[in-house]
N, C-alpha and C positions, 0 to 999 in steps of 0.2 A: 525483407519474407524471410517470415518466418524458419526453423532447424536448416539451416545451411552452413554447410563449414566450408571457413575459410581457403580448405585445398581443396573445395571440388568446384573452384569458380574460375577462369580462365582470363587469367590474368595478363595474358601475350599479346590480344587483338589492344590493341587504347589509341585514341588518335593524340597525336602531337603537333605542335608548332614547326614549322623549317622555315626556314629564313634560304630567301634566293639571291645568291651573295655574286656579285662579279659580273651582271647584266649591263649593258649600257644605255644610256641613260634615255634615250628613246626607247628600249624595250621595258622601261618598267612602268607596266600600265595592262588591264586585267585581261587584254588578250591574249599577251602571252602568259599572265599567269595560267589562263584557261587552258595552255599546252601543256605548261609543264605537270598541271595536275592531271595531266591523263597518265604521267609516270606513275603516280597513286591507283591502288582500286577505291570504289568507293565513292563516298558522296567528299567533298571538297569543299574548302569556303577561301575563297581570298579576301584577304583583308581590304580594304580600300587603298590605295595608294597614296604615297604622303612626301610630297618632294620636299626634302629635305635635307641638307649635306649629311645629317647623323640619321638620317633614319633611307639611307639608298639601295635599298632590295627590297624586293617583293617578299609578302608573309601569307606562306599557306597551312590552315590546319589540313591536316592528313591524316587517313585513317593507316595505322600499320599495325603488324606482326612484328614483333620483338622475339619471334622465334626463327624469323629471317632475314638475313642483311639486309640494312640498309644501304642505302645508293649512295656513295658520298659525292659524289660530283658527274656531270655531265661535259660534252662538247659543243659548243654552241656553232652555227655556221652561219655569219648573218647572209643577208641578200647583197652584201656591197664586197661579199668574201672575205668579211670579217671573220676572224676566225679567236674564239675565246672558250678558256676553262670557263666551268662557273660550279659552285662549289656550293651543294646543299648542307645547309646548318641545321641540325635539329636541336630543339630547345629544350631546356631541362635532362637530358641525357646524360647520368653522373657517371659513367663508365660504357666506354663507346673503342672499339679497336680499329685503328685505319687500317690494320693489316687484313683482316678478314670482313669488316665491316657489320660485323653482331654487340649488341647490349650485353653485357657483366662481365667486361672485363676488359682491359687495356693490352697495346702490341707488346707489352713485354709480359707478358703471363698470354698469351695465344697460344694455343697445343695444336689448330688445326692445321691438318697436312697441308702444302701446298698444291696437291691435287682436290685437296673438298672445297679448298677456295677458290679455285678455278672454274670445280664445279657449279656453286654455288652461283658466280659471275655467270657462268653459259647460260644458268635456269634464266637466272634474273635478266640477260640481253634476250633474251627466247621472249619473255614477258615484254619488252620494252616494244620487240619488233613485232609481236602480235598488237599493240596498240597505234601501230605505226609510226616505229619511230626507225632510222637505219642507226645499223651496226657497222662501223670501220672497222676491220683487224690489219694491225700492223704485218710488217713483210714477217721480222723477226718472231719467234717464237716461243719468246719468252718476255713478249708486250700483251701485256692481256689486251682484250680488244675492246674495245669504249665507245659509250651513247654518241651519237652524234645528233640532233636535233638541228633541223633547217629551216629557219624559218624567212617564209615568202615574200 
């Protein structure tokens, strides 16, 4: 495209590979991958499953807005009452803050107030709730709400 200045291009919307780690072996399938993909907006590609010990995760190609916090994990409640934390690991993200969930800095350089982080988390949870996921809130006001995915 001629006559386009780089500063006029929005680089915040991008596609990333994300690894869904910590799933039980029976959940390593495309059906569960499709459920997890609903956490993200837009089209998602689910990599074919390869059941080898070195590849014990689902891998999705998702579209994300890098101006928004990335979801780091979710809580999975299985059909047999098993409960596990599932981590989302975004590939090729250079700097990722585990405190606020944003790309571009690390935790030790985070300057966001806890009220901003909690507001971001609430907005993220509402989006997930709109897509049919259950939100669990702890009794303590100091514990952030967590996303619960229930597999039937």
